[in-house]
Phi, psi and omega in degrees: 000138178283134184292322180295317179296320176301318180296317179296315179296322179297318177298318180295313181295316176299321178297317178296320178296322176296318177298314179297317180295317180292328182277318187255355186286345180070211184287340182289337183246130178298146181296336180297341177298326179299308180292320177299319179297317178299314180297319180296316176298319178297322177296318177300318179292316181296320179294322176297320177292322178296319177297321178299320180291313185288320183271345184060032175221148181301123187286334184270010180287138183276334178245155182297329181264005180290144177053031182294340177295340181258013179297150178092224186301315180300322179294325177295316178298311179299320180296316179296320178295317179294318177298318178298314180295318178296319178295323178295322178294318177297317178298320178297320178298318179297313181297319178297316182294327181273356181073026183248011183298311184296322178295321179292320179297315179298319178295320180289330177288329177286316182234089187278012183304313179298324179292317179298316180294318180295315178298319178297318177299317180290320178296313181297319178297317179296317177299319179296321178293324178296334181283347179283142176253085182296135181082350179061030180296148180214184184119154185295312181297314179299316181295315182291317189259346179237302188294312182297311176298324179295319177296316179298315178296319179297317179296318178299316179294321180295312180296317178299319180297315178295324178295319180292320177295318176298321176295321177296319177295319178297315181296326180288319186277317183231076185295326181293316179295321177298316180297319178299318178298316183294325180294340177275352183277165177301161185307319183301338179266005184293341179294342178290331180270135181261000000 
């Protein structure tokens, strides 16, 4: 077992235990354990992502030869996505501890550019990873039933991700024009317009 992966998983498990203790511990446990647990889990996730980016290998692998099919560019993409998610969790823990979570949510609902860009980044990253053929498997049946659907889904996620990033940029640069556009959309998307 890799010691660094064990450390990341331990941080995440300790973070979850802190969240549970802060939530269910009652008066015996300070409420800050809840926020500390969220932050600790986020740090574990972010460190695993950082290792993936720096080593160009999946950071959460338990064995040295684990996930070797994703070495290189796919590991960097996975690492960036994981680092981003971990940092977002740490940021959420900070906002919760400072009592500013609701204000941040309201600000993001008024101006959703960061949410759109972040979602686009995650969609595009997931789509790019779907385009990878780990292990280099081939054959007609594999191509028809696994590889081709995976490529189509990956391309759809990649295009959707770029579209979301573009929408986030548009909302940031021209918020009034974006709001007018959103008001013409079906009702479920009306939360994007403030």
